[in-house]
BAKOLPA-945855 format. One record per atom (N, C-alpha, C): x, y negated, z negated; residue in three letters. Coordinates in steps of 0.001 Angstrom, whole numbers, plus 500000, padded with zeros to 6 digits. Example, Ala and Ser with C-alpha at 12.3 -4.5 7.8 and 13.67 -1.06 7.14 Angstrom:
REM residues 2
513190505690492200ala512300504500492200ala513200503300492200ala512850502250492920ser513670501060492860ser512900499970492130ser
***
This chain:
REM residues 492
315149557989455644unk314616558410456943unk315686558215458015unk315892559284458839unk316893559226459900unk316432558335461039unk317398557805461777unk317091556985462949unk316739557893464116unk315703557516464869unk315305558295466042unk316308558074467161unk317160559054467408unk318226558905468400unk318153559933469527unk317401561018469319unk317420562122470284unk316266562029471290unk316578562350472548unk315572562357473613unk314733563630473587unk315296564674472983unk314709566012473098unk315116566822471870unk314194567638471370unk314512568513470245unk314265569953470610unk315151570842470162unk314967572262470448unk315124573079469177unk314168573969468943unk314184574833467761unk314440576268468209unk315476576874467649unk315831578255467985unk317205578319468606unk318201578747467816unk319583578726468294unk320136580107468618unk319295580953469231unk319846582159469839unk320570581707471109unk321120582641471863unk321947582265473017unk321179581410474021unk319922581779474308unk319123580990475274unk318961579551474799unk318631579393473499unk318434578053472944unk319699577224473002unk320820577814472602unk322096577092472627unk322453576663474047unk322279577581474992unk322649577262476375unk321753576186476976unk320476576211476635unk319564575187477143unk319900573812476555unk320311573792475290unk320730572536474658unk321971571980475355unk322954572835475593unk324191572405476262unk323888571892477670unk323012572585478378unk322600572179479720unk321961570787479686unk321065570577478709unk320361569289478586unk321339568157478264unk322270568437477351unk323271567423476990unk324156567068478188unk324486568081478999unk325318567849480187unk324643566916481187unk323319566807481115unk322572565962482058unk322224564593481467unk322949564204480423unk322842562838479915unk321790562606478843unk321231563674478281unk320216563526477229unk320827563854475870unk320364563152474845unk320781563472473479unk319779564464472904unk320318565557472350unk319463566655471874unk319650566860470384unk318527567124469696unk318592567489468279unk318295568979468161unk319202569706467480unk319064571160467331unk318619571510465919unk317719572486465841unk317270572950464515unk317112574464464533unk317482575086463428unk317283576521463220unk316984576724461743unk316143577695461446unk315791577934460032unk317036578150459176unk318009578846459754unk319278579052459056unk320220577923459460unk320463576971458549unk321226575774458912unk322680576105459245unk323193577190458704unk324580577555459001unk324785577776460501unk323736578233461180unk323821578414462639unk323964577057463338unk323248576071462831unk323336574719463385unk324753574182463179unk325266574333461955unk326620573841461630unk327670574491462530unk327549575806462704unk328517576526463524unk328449576060464983unk327245575864465471unk327029575403466853unk327626574010467063unk327374573100466107unk327882571730466223unk329404571679466165unk329994572593465387unk331453572595465211unk332175573300466352unk331433574047467171unk332075574827468229unk331559574453469616unk330570575180470138unk330109574956471511unk329632573525471762unk328982572918470758unk328393571589470942unk329337570448470596unk330540570759470163unk331484569737469715unk331800568747470844unk331687567463470512unk332006566414471474unk330886566098472446unk329761566764472313unk328632566519473220unk327549565716472502unk326588565195473259unk325519564361472681unk324453565247472036unk324892565985471012unk324024566941470313unk324134566693468816unk323001566564468150unk322967566378466701unk322162567515466084unk322312567671464767unk321593568733464085unk320671568189463012unk319846569057462445unk318938568680461358unk318850569826460367unk318746569465459076unk318691570480458016unk317264570924457714unk316284570106458099unk314888570417457803unk314010570001458973unk312795570532458996unk311831570136460033unk311563568635459963unk311443568122458736unk311166566696458551unk312284565844459140unk313539566213458845unk314675565465459392unk314727565615460916unk314458566820461399unk314458567110462838unk313472566186463568unk312245566111463080unk311211565286463713unk311589563807463652unk312188563393462542unk312523561971462366unk313624561508463313unk314420562441463836unk315516562083464736unk315079561985466204unk313802562275466479unk313324562299467862unk312601561012468249unk312914560494469428unk312234559314469961unk310793559661470347unk309894558669470225unk308485558833470590unk308279558657472094unk307348559361472714unk306700560514472121unk307711561640471952unk307639562320470837unk308591563388470546unk308390564552471515unk309511565043472009unk309479566163472960unk310245567321472329unk309506568361471928unk310088569461471163unk309865570770471898unk310938571518472119unk310807572851472721unk311080573919471665unk310215574937471640unk310410576086470763unk310946577232471607unk312082577782471190unk312625578973471853unk312816580046470784unk311681580570470331unk311688581599469283unk310885582788469785unk310920583872469039unk310214585090469417unk308724584811469580unk308142585354470655unk306722585131470931unk305855585757469843unk304635585215469709unk303693585763468731unk303589584911467486unk303531585563466320unk303343584854465053unk304403583794464750unk305698584025465090unk306702582987464807unk306384581645465473unk305792581681466666unk305425580429467355unk304318579719466579unk303301580474466183unk302191579874465429unk302672579302464100unk303568580029463430unk304081579567462137unk304856578262462292unk305650578162463351unk306433576942463591unk305532575759463931unk304530576028464766unk303604574945465131unk302870574434463892unk302454575350463020unk301761574953461775unk302650574071460916unk303941574405460889unk304886573633460088unk305160572269460732unk305257572258462045unk305564571029462766unk304431570011462722unk303209570510462852unk302068569636463109unk301836568596462014unk302237568913460791unk302047567958459690unk302984566764459807unk304034566897460628unk305023565812460786unk304878565076462115unk303995565571462991unk303861564972464318unk302738563940464365unk302776563112465409unk301769562081465597unk301104562251466961unk299983561614467137unk299226561710468374unk300113561359469576unk300048562196470604unk300835561962471816unk302171562670471835unk302594563246470691unk303834564038470675unk303631565324471485unk304738565885471966unk304674567022472897unk305387568236472319unk304684569367472276unk305273570638471834unk305326571573473036unk306532572032473376unk306739572922474521unk307141574301474012unk306350575317474326unk306710576694473972unk307454577289475161unk308757577478474998unk309584578018476080unk309822579512475966unk309118580167475035unk309280581613474859unk308449582405475846unk308482583727475692unk307772584614476616unk306377584906476086unk305601583878475823unk304282584032475211unk303253584539476212unk302274585287475695unk301170585764476508unk300235584583476758unk299764584434477993unk299019583211478343unk297747582988477516unk297017584023477049unk295855583721476198unk296256583008474906unk297454583319474371unk297947582611473183unk298214581146473519unk298732580904474714unk298997579525475133unk297695578760475356unk296691579440475899unk295367578803476037unk294853578345474674unk294976579231473684unk294494578926472332unk295292577781471715unk296599577823471822unk297441576764471230unk297183575420471906unk296956575444473206unk296629574221473942unk295397573549473331unk294353574344473074unk293109573793472513unk293299573340471071unk294017574132470274unk294225573788468863unk295010572491468713unk296054572335469499unk296872571119469406unk296141569911470007unk295355570162471039unk294565569090471646unk293625568472470609unk293062569324469751unk292146568850468707unk292855567941467705unk294198568074467634unk294994567244466725unk295714566107467444unk295392565926468727unk296014564839469487unk297428565139469953unk297861566410469807unk299212566802470221unk299135567443471607unk300101567133472473unk300127567665473831unk300933568959473875unk300261570057474235unk300930571365474293unk301315571698475724unk302530572240475882unk303002572728477174unk303546574142476991unk303000575081477750unk303565576438477777unk304470576519478981unk305751576745478762unk306726576669479864unk307439578003480042unk307173578671481152unk307935579864481479unk309372579481481782unk310310580266481259unk311744580021481495unk312342581314482018unk312966581280483186unk313587582479483742unk315003582182484210unk315828583208484141unk317207583061484606unk318214583610483625unk317713584033482438unk318612584602481454unk319560583571480860unk320615584057480223unk321560583182479527unk322274582232480486unk322692582759481643unk323420581925482608unk322502580860483190unk321252581252483465unk320289580280483989unk320041579163483004unk319873579519481721unk319637578501480695unk320790577509480636unk322000578002480825unk323180577144480714unk323374576255481943unk323150576815483129unk323505576059484337unk322328575722485249unk321117576152484905unk319953575816485726unk318947576946485803unk317946576941484943unk316924577983484987unk315783577607485929unk314913578557486170unk313631578272486790unk312671577938485654unk311981576809485769unk311074576360484702unk309662576231485257unk308694576795484527unk307295576843484977unk306388576225483915unk306317574882483834unk305531574239482791unk304062574044483166unk303188574262482195unk301768574011482388unk301135573701481042unk300052572950481032unk299391572602479770unk298707571258479864unk299025570377478911unk298414569039478878unk299001568167479990unk298171567804480953unk298653567015482104unk299354565721481682unk298871565116480577unk299443563841480125unk300892563975479693unk301329565213479416unk302711565427478963unk303716565336480111unk303283565688481323unk304218565839482442unk305042564592482747unk304445563396482803unk305281562218483085unk306404562011482069unk306204562447480836unk307211562253479783unk308339563297479828unk308061564471480389unk309066565547480373unk309588565886481763unk308990565298482783unk309337565645484163unk310821565447484456unk311360564268484189unk312767563982484520unk313710564924483797unk313437565153482514unk314314566015481726unk314295567443482269unk313106568022482447unk313019569421482892unk313553569604484303unk313239568658485194unk313730568803486565unk315240568576486658unk315798567801485726unk317253567593485703unk317994568876485347unk317457569601484364unk318181570788483863unk317849572049484654unk316822572004485511unk316408573187486278unk317388573491487401unk317327574722487897unk318097575110489075unk317633574271490267unk318476574179491275unk318131573442492495unk318175574397493687unk317227574216494598unk317203574987495842unk317071574001496995unk318087573956497839unk318126572960498930unk317887571560498391unk318452571288497214unk318356569964496608unk317087569714495815unk316109570618495895unk314844570441495167unk314895571204493841unk314420570593492752unk314438571289491461unk313445572446491429unk313879573566490854unk313002574740490711unk312143574575489465unk311413573491489448unk310537573141488330unk309536572118488823unk308264572417488616unk307211571453488924unk306022571798488039unk305054570921488021unk303885571135487157unk303006572224487759unk302693573251486969unk301906574387487443unk300411574085487403unk299932573637486233unk298503573418486049unk298168573308484573unk296884573420484207unk296457573194482825unk296613574409481897unk296356574152480605unk296275575188479551unk297464576149479601unk297180577466479656unk298260578463479616unk298773578871480975unk298536578046482003unk298899578439483370unk300405578598483576unk301216577836482849unk302676577979482972unk303128579360482552unk302616579810481416unk302968581159480951unk302297582231481804unk301153581914482410unk300509582865483321unk301412583117484538unk301917582034485114unk302791582161486282unk304075582909485915unk304595582666484714unk305784583412484271unk305457584901484134unk304241585219483659unk303818586615483542unk303804587286484917unk303247586602485916unk303204587167487262unk304623587297487823unk305455586298487569unk306876586371487949unk307500587651487397unk307268587938486120unk307857589126485510unk307278590404486111unk305979590368486461unk305377591531487109unk306021591794488462unk306237590731489250unk306911590883490546unk308332591408490342unk308961590944489285unk310306591438488937unk310282592955488723unk309282593458488002unk309127594909487807unk309050595601489165unk308224595029490067unk308049595635491382unk309321595635492200unk310030594516492230unk311286594419492979unk312310595437492487unk312425595552491168unk313407596486490590unk313071597935490940unk311785598278490900unk311375599639491237unk311589599927492715unk311272598968493583unk311499599150495025unk312980599409495315unk313842598622494702unk315290598788494899unk315747600151494393unk315194600558493258unk315564601862492683unk315126603003493596unk313960602857494225unk313494603898495148unk314372603963496390unk314805602807496894unk315715602791498048unk317025603495497698unk317547603222496514unk318760603870496000unk318559605390495935unk317415605823495418unk317130607252495240unk317054607967496590unk316409607328497569unk316301607932498904unk317687608064499537unk318494607007499432unk319853607073500002unk320677608172499344unk320522608308498045unk321333609269497294unk320885610704497560unk319567610935497456unk319078612309497519unk318836612828498934unk318334611992499812unk318085612442501185unk319310612206502061unk319927611036501899unk321071610691502744unk322398611235502250unk322464611623500956unk323717612124500402unk324785611051500259unk324380609778500164unk325325608672500038unk325962608678498653unk327217608247498582unk327869608011497284unk327424606642496765unk327677606384495488unk327310605086494912unk328045603948495607unk329296604168495963unk330061603119496653unk329468602834498027unk329040603892498715unk328425603706500032unk327097602950499903unk326332603273498867unk325058602574498651unk325331601108498307unk326381600864497527unk326776599495497199unk327087598716498469unk327771599357499401unk328102598691500676unk326844598360501479unk325851599248501424unk324577598997502115unk323890597770501515unk323845597721500178unk323220596577499509unk323990595283499796unk325311595379499894unk326128594199500214unk325747593650501589unk325536594557502552unk325135594139503901unk323721593546503874unk322814594208503155unk321431593714503062unk321376592320502427unk322300592070501518unk322294590792500807unk322719589623501694unk323142589931502907unk323513588871503846unk322392588591504851unk321269589313504707unk320169589154505654unk318874588761504968unk317764589298505451unk316441588908504948unk316212589313503496unk316991590266503002unk316820590735501623unk317721590008500628unk318425588991501086unk319312588198500218unk318560587774498958unk319022588268497794unk318340587966496526unk319239588319495354unk318873587802494195unk319643588055492976unk319664589537492626unk318508590221492724unk318445591628492319unk319213592541493277unk319206592224494573unk320022592991495532unk321496592781495221unk321839591544494908unk323234591179494603unk323756591942493387unk322986591966492295unk323480592642491091unk323470594162491269unk322544594677492102unk322531596125492380unk323805596522493112unk324216595697494050unk325493595909494758unk326637596028493768unk326673595132492794unk327769595111491825unk327690596269490832unk326471596620490412unk326288597729489469unk326794599031490077unk326479599257491359unk326802600538491995unk328289600719492283unk329062599647492230unk330514599817492444unk331300599683491132unk330558599614490002unk331217599464488694unk331545600844488125unk332832601095487890unk333279602386487357unk333539602316485861unk333302603441485188unk333653603582483782unk335168603761483690unk335682603860482481unk337134603976482274unk337724605230482926unk336878606247483154unk337380607481483772unk337307607431485302unk336922606273485842unk336882606132487289unk335582606591487932unk334640607066487129unk333352607520487671unk332312606406487545unk331343606364488482unk330332605288488438unk329581605275487108unk329561604131486461unk328886604018485165unk327387604274485297unk326796603859486415unk325350603988486576unk324890605443486476unk325760606392486877unk325388607800486847unk325372608366485422unk325910607618484466unk325957608075483078unk324809607508482236unk323994606647482850unk322913605989482111unk321668606868482109unk321070607043480948unk319856607849480800unk318739607272481664unk318092608134482438unk317039607690483359unk315684607573482649unk315657606732481640unk314425606448480888unk314348604941480705unk313421604304481425unk313381602836481463unk312591602254480303unk313068601125479812unk312346600392478780unk311504599298479402unk310643598686478616unk309857597541479077unk309352596762477875unk309232595433478074unk308804594560476978unk307334594177477055unk306649594589478123unk305207594388478158unk304677593397479165unk305549592555479764unk305017591520480663unk304494592112481965unk305114593188482449unk304590593869483635unk303229594475483339unk303105595058482162unk301829595640481737unk300762594550481629unk301131593391481084unk300177592269480999unk299655591913482389unk300568591867483370unk300173591500484730unk299209592527485309unk299546593813485154unk298693594881485682unk297322594875485008unk297290594670483704unk296022594649482975unk295176593449483375unk295820592292483564unk295089591112483991unk294529591296485398unk295302591974486265unk294823592251487619unk293551593109487569unk293526594085486680unk292331594913486506unk291170594076485980unk291457593196485011unk290412592324484454unk289790591444485532unk290626590957486464unk290151590043487504unk289719590768488778unk289847592107488780unk289436592882489950unk290304592668491166unk291598592400490952unk292523592169492060unk293420593393492281unk293582593841493542unk294364595052493824unk295876594823493801unk296394594500492631unk297842594274492499unk298487595640492233unk298463596472493264unk298817597881493114unk300305598115492900unk301140597282493524unk302579597548493465unk303126597329492058unk302715596249491415unk303180596004490045unk302657597094489117unk301389597503489314unk300830598582488504unk301636599858488635unk302005600234489866unk302804601450490075unk304201601310489474unk304757600101489509unk306083599882488921unk306046600102487403unk304956599647486782unk304796599863485337unk304661601355485046unk303806602046485820unk303611603480485594unk304884604282485873unk305699603817486824unk306967604502487111unk307875604463485887unk307886603312485190unk308680603231483955unk308110604169482890unk306775604235482819unk306147605139481847unk306521606589482149unk306492606967483436unk306853608334483827unk308315608628483495unk309175607635483720unk310599607842483420unk310826608095481933unk309961607526481094unk310181607615479642unk309852608988479064unk309120609846479818unk308843611196479294unk309908612164479840unk311151611825479573unk312307612544480113unk312304614026479739unk312089614343478471unk312128615744478039unk311074616579478749unk309894616012478912unk308815616714479602unk309163616922481073unk309793615911481693unk310196616028483095unk311250617120483279unk312147617237482306unk313173618282482384unk312505619660482396unk311519619850481513unk310814621141481461unk310049621390482762unk309392620347483271unk308619620493484510unk309518620803485700unk310720620238485722unk311640620433486848unk312058621890487013unk311971622656485929unk312367624068485972unk311220624969486427unk310008624389486529unk308819625190486833unk308152624780488150unk308025623480488374unk307255622991489517unk308099622993490795unk307632623662491851unk308421623740493092unk308266622487493945unk309206622307494847unk309162621195495789unk310027621536496980unk310018620704498020unk310813621012499219unk312309620870498975unk313063621678499681unk314519621558499618unk314971620545500677unk316002619799500333unk316506618778501258unk317715619355501997unk317596619573503324unk318747620124504064unk319875619108504166unk321066619593504366unk322225618693504454unk322144617783505675unk321440618238506704unk321333617426507924unk319971616734508016unk319409616371506860unk318092615705506847unk318133614391507621unk319281613723507586unk319436612447508294unk320216612695509582unk319530612480510717unk320184612703512016unk321010611496512437unk320453610311512202unk321126609065512594unk321226608181511349unk322415608095510802unk322644607391509533unk322254605908509616unk322640605225510687unk322353603798510807unk320856603546510988unk320200604412511751unk318749604273511934unk318027604463510596unk318512605416509819unk317947605673508488unk318067604432507590unk319254603805507601unk319484602609506780unk318610601450507270unk318518601293508588unk317701600206509146unk316225600389508805unk315744601627508886unk314350601911508529unk314096601587507064unk315048601954506228unk314908601729504789unk314913600233504466unk315735599480505178unk315760598030504988unk314396597428505345unk313813597898506438unk312505597394506848unk311428597764505827unk311511598988505294unk310541599427504289unk310643598581503025unk311859598284502618unk312081597482501417unk311587596045501630unk311874595482502792unk311463594104503093unk309934593982503150unk309307594901503880unk307850594853504021unk307158595065502678unk307656595999501887unk307059596278500573unk307221595087499643unk308359594419499734unk308608593220498927unk307616592108499302unk307340591962500591unk306361590973501042unk304984591288500457unk304620592582500449unk303337593003499868unk303273592634498394unk304369592842497676unk304399592540496241unk304118591064495979unk304757590185496745unk304549588746496563unk303150588339497019unk302671588962498105unk301313588671498576unk300295589018497490unk300481590172496850unk299581590579495766unk299698589640494572unk300912589221494252unk301121588302493130unk300394586988493334unk300464586447494564unk299783585188494842unk298266585376494955unk297808586569495339unk296371586872495288unk295874586765493850unk296675587308492935unk296295587286491517unk296288585866490974unk297301585079491334unk297364583680490892unk296163582901491428unk295806583140492701unk294656582460493294unk293368582799492539unk293186584085492215unk291976584507491510unk291944583965490086unk293121583897489449unk293191583326488097unk292750581868488118unk293177581137489153unk292763579738489281unk291253579606489338unk290611580493490124unk289147580471490236unk288490580857488910unk288979581929488309unk288347582471487102unk288489581546485908unk289697580985485735unk289963580168484548unk289751578674484788unk289362578319486019unk289128576905486318unk290396576085486372unk291493576704486827unk292773576016486925unk293017575575488370unk293428574340488545unk293887573883489866unk295390574113489895unk295824575146490614unk297217575565490572unk297984575097491812unk299274574871491616unk300155574295492635unk300961575420493296unk300366576098494298unk301021577257494910unk302378576952495560unk302509575868496356unk303838575590496935unk304892575382495846unk304498574716494758unk305448574468493664unk305844575760492975unk304890576690492841unk305188577974492196unk306239578731493005unk306055578782494316unk307038579450495175unk308397578759495074unk308387577426495027unk309636576674494910unk310329576973493591unk309565577078492509unk310149577372491192unk310899578689491182unk310443579634491996unk311053580968492030unk312209581075493025unk312500579998493752unk313552580061494772unk314949580064494176unk315104579549492976unk316431579500492362unk316330579621490859unk317413580064490246unk317481580108488788unk316868581327488142unk315876581944488804unk315157583042488142unk315593584414488660unk315075585457488023unk315478586829488355unk314982587238489745unk313815586746490173unk313284587167491479unk313665586209492602unk314613585308492355unk314999584365493405unk315494585122494639unk315021584694495786unk315419585341497033unk315227584367498182unk315895584643499283unk315919583710500402unk314529583544501015unk313705584598500979unk312425584482501671unk311376583697500887unk311698583310499658unk310786582436498916unk310700581055499564unk311728580682500327unk311665579420501081unk310528579485502098unk310315580670502684unk309233580836503661unk307870580829502970unk307808581348501730unk306544581307500981unk306205579849500647unk307220579096500207unk307013577673499918unk306493576953501160unk307130577222502293unk306736576595503559unk305302576967503939unk304954578246503749unk303612578717504117unk302533577990503320unk302761577814502013unk301762577155501173unk301767575634501357unk302912575060501742unk302934573623502032unk302150573323503304unk302257574220504280unk301531574021505532unk300039574268505358unk299706575226504482unk298299575576504268unk298096575915502791unk297856574899501931unk297729575133500485unk296643576137500103unk295585576261500946unk294502577196500647unk294665578514501407unk295900578845501804unk296185580093502527unk295575581280501783unk294767582060502482unk294034583159501846unk294962584282501386unk295953584602502216unk296887585680501880unk298176585458502660unk299310585712502010unk300608585531502675unk300718586350503957unk300064587510503996unk300143588366505181unk299522587695506409unk298682586688506189unk298027585998507294unk298830584796507790unk299929584475507100unk300846583434507576unk301669583990508729unk301921583175509739unk302573583672510960unk303938584289510698unk304717583721509772unk306045584262509491unk305945585672508917unk305085585842507908unk304991587138507239unk304224588156508084unk303277587688508881unk302596588581509824unk303602589179510798unk304486588328511333unk305525588800512258unk306484589753511542unk306845589422510294unk307817590238509547unk307292591651509279unk306046591763508803unk305514593107508507unk305216593883509788unk304850593164510849unk304618593837512130unk305913594453512638unk306977593689512563unk308293594151513024unk308814595315512173unk308522595266510867unk309061596270509934unk308205597528509841unk307025597514510466unk306043598552510193unk306506599970510534unk307169600156511662unk307579601504512063unk308594602084511082unk309629601296510751unk310636601771509805unk310050602046508431unk309098601218508029unk308385601372506744unk307659602718506712unk306909603021507781unk306142604274507843unk307073605488507898unk308154605371508661unk309103606494508763unk309761606771507415unk310072605712506664unk310719605880505356unk309787606568504363unk308522606109504293unk307565606723503377unk307316608182503768unk307220608453505072unk307006609828505544unk308198610718505199unk309405610181505382unk310619610942505075unk310683611288503589unk310417610302502740unk310451610539501292unk309413611578500889unk308213611492501459unk307154612451501143unk307531613849501610unk308110613948502799unk308509615246503356unk309491615967502441unk310409615202501850unk311445615821501026unk311214615669499519unk310021615271499137unk309659615281497717unk310312614208496868unk310640613072497470unk311227611962496713unk310106611017496286unk309909610779494989unk308819609889494561unk309094608436494951unk308154607852495675unk308278606442496075unk306955605729495766unk306605605596494493unk305293605015494161unk305084603601494675unk306136602761494657unk305919601373495095unk305980601235496617unk306900601953497291unk306897601948498753unk305547602441499279unk305067603548498688unk303844604196499170unk302614603330498919unk302521602749497728unk301340601937497426unk301339600640498228unk302524600120498533unk302603598913499364unk302027599194500753unk302398600342501319unk301901600702502643unk300402601007502595unk299965601681501541unk298532601986501395unk297718600701501270unk298249599719500526unk297560598431500405unk297481597757501763unk298593597753502493unk298612597124503818unk297551597745504723unk297509599074504731unk296538599753505587unk295105599521505108unk294918599418503801unk293589599111503270unk293171597691503600unk294102596748503474unk293791595337503697unk293464595067505171unk294108595820506066unk293859595596507495unk292683596435508011unk292036597210507132unk290905598051507555unk289594597271507472unk288935597128508621unk287625596465508607unk286627597279507790unk286782598601507832unk285852599461507105unk286634600455506247unk286243600578504983unk286832601530504041unk285754602522503596unk286136603680503050unk285144604698502672unk284376604396501390unk284362603127500972unk283619602758499767unk282112602898499963unk281651603028501221unk280232603281501457unk279825604627500848unk280667605645501019unk280390606952500421unk280457606874498899unk281431606136498413unk281580605959496963unk280322605332496358unk279789604305497048unk278576603655496558unk277379604609496585unk277314605449497622unk276241606440497691unk276350607428496522unk277565607848496220unk277776608758495092unk277336608116493777unk277694606839493587unk277329606136492356unk275808606028492219unk275159605774493354unk273706605668493301unk273062607041493066unk273647608098493665unk273111609459493524unk273113609898492067unk274285609757491398unk274347610298490027unk273973609306488940unk274017607994489248unk273767607033488180unk272806605915488528unk272164606009489697unk271223604979490130unk271838603580490063unk273122603474490493unk273843602202490397unk273581601271491568unk272776601694492530unk272354600921493703unk273469600707494733unk273064600270495901unk274005599927496973unk273370598838497823unk274172598251498705unk273653597303499691unk273963597832501087unk273205597389502066unk273398597902503426unk274150596891504281unk274784597405505323unk275450596545506294unk274401595645506971unk274721594376507209unk273738593468507831unk273139594018509116unk273979594666509931unk273489595175511213unk272604596412511061unk272585596982509855unk271767598183509612unk270511597879508792unk270279596608508495unk269122596239507674unk267817596586508388unk266823596964507593unk265506597318508124unk264467597046507046unk263199597349507354unk262141597102506368unk262354597910505100unk262789599175505257unk263003600009504063unk264400599848503464unk265312599208504222unk266669598931503727unk266960597439503947unk266362596559503128unk266526595114503337unk267949594626503042unk268348593576503769unk269680592988503588unk269744592195502282unk270945592161501680unk271207591374500462unk270321591766499284unk269944593027499210unk269160593536498083unk269868594751497489unk269796594885496164unk270330596077495507unk269302597196495665unk269700598262496357unk268776599336496722unk269120600616495974unk268103601309495493unk268280602645494910unk267418603627495674unk267994604762496046unk267283605807496775unk267131607030495867unk265984607659495923unk265769608939495234unk266308610035496155unk267593610327496029unk268316611176496967unk267791612610497024unk267282613129495915unk266884614541495854unk265375614737495850unk264636613656495623unk263192613797495498unk262768614189494104unk263761614464493255unk263446614882491885unk263653613768490871unk264526612809491183unk264822611745490228unk263780610649490251unk263982609653489426unk263072608516489394unk263477607453490398unk262775606354490386unk263064605245491292unk263589604007490574unk263863604156489272unk264367603029488500unk265881602964488640unk266401601812489020unk267846601679489215unk268527601225487930unk269812601551487847unk270641601099486731unk271125599690487028unk271591599015486001unk272203597697486241unk273528597905486939unk273937596928487711unk275231597025488386unk276132595909487872unk277393595950488244unk278310594894487821unk279419594790488855unk280064593654488840unk281179593425489741unk282476593748489019unk283333594526489673unk284626594846489068unk285510593629489068unk
***
């Protein structure tokens, strides 16, 4: 039997796993590495891990025996069945109070299930979202752990040590119970979809309406990255647009305009529908990728379907156009985060999770793909008012969208006038206008539902009467020919 010498064990030696191990060792912890293929462990120990406080194991049994109690084990393997298979193999060697951390991109219902299954065996499960890619794993990722509360005191120092730092604070804190860590990572990825689509639409408007070159657009993004839009995605977009192929032409123009996706944005949109939350921007970002993927069909349609022509002098004032576009991008980005936190709030209510909103915003401030300067203001907003109903009602964001509103509207109008698709800009503005509307036309919609399906309606309190009582589901025989029996209703 091996001596327990390691503070932390990690299974899975792909690039993310290796980099996270190196990061952990750099912060004074001894790590035990394991991979099903032992040759990968040997190669890692002889090269990248050489001279560091990293040991290897040839078997699961040896791996577990090298870990100090309570054992702290992170799995960084492909989500789905491989995680379940590893847990099944591990559990026979673990003891009560040991901790299993799933650091993969698992769907939160799977994490909910694993949390309960391991709890029944006395094992503490943690589902931990990890963002930041290979570089983040090596030098400081954003970490979003949630699961068994009893595990946090044992893993807090280690995870916060290796996490990215923002203004000296670690981008890692306890999210909440069960699968909440992976839930927050799912929403993070959904917001990422939205941010990327918004940036792509800004690029498209500059290119097609403004006639900007890629280098000129890169310069615009470089300027934006020094202001309110300062973020990782703006930064890399700046660099992508000035990157030339070997022939001196922009590489981005040679890339097929058909986007891929791994499903996390879709998970977010589907969950929003399940919870009845209007997370419209992420939904449109997912559909935009779907539309991009039917490239051959779009080519055929482009030869048949007419649209407006864009005159060469469409832009009268170049700087005003850029400023308006910056405001549209900023305001739409605020809407995306506001919707994301609406969804997180509703998930907390629905699943019975007490979630740490200020910590979630802090986790996203550094290390992750959606890190941006204005997340500091989101953190501040939730610290000042943890039960904040909506980010748009915070004084900072209220002022920001108010200031940006004219440029936002002009940009959406300009794109519509010249036939440029802006699904995320447009839906962000539509959501804003819907959210600020005291009255929406859903009264007519409810009347229609009752007319054709006897689905009932309720009346406005000020319009209540003997024949239209308040707080009652009412069905009207609209034509005089139907019956008076109402259908069951349900809440979306």
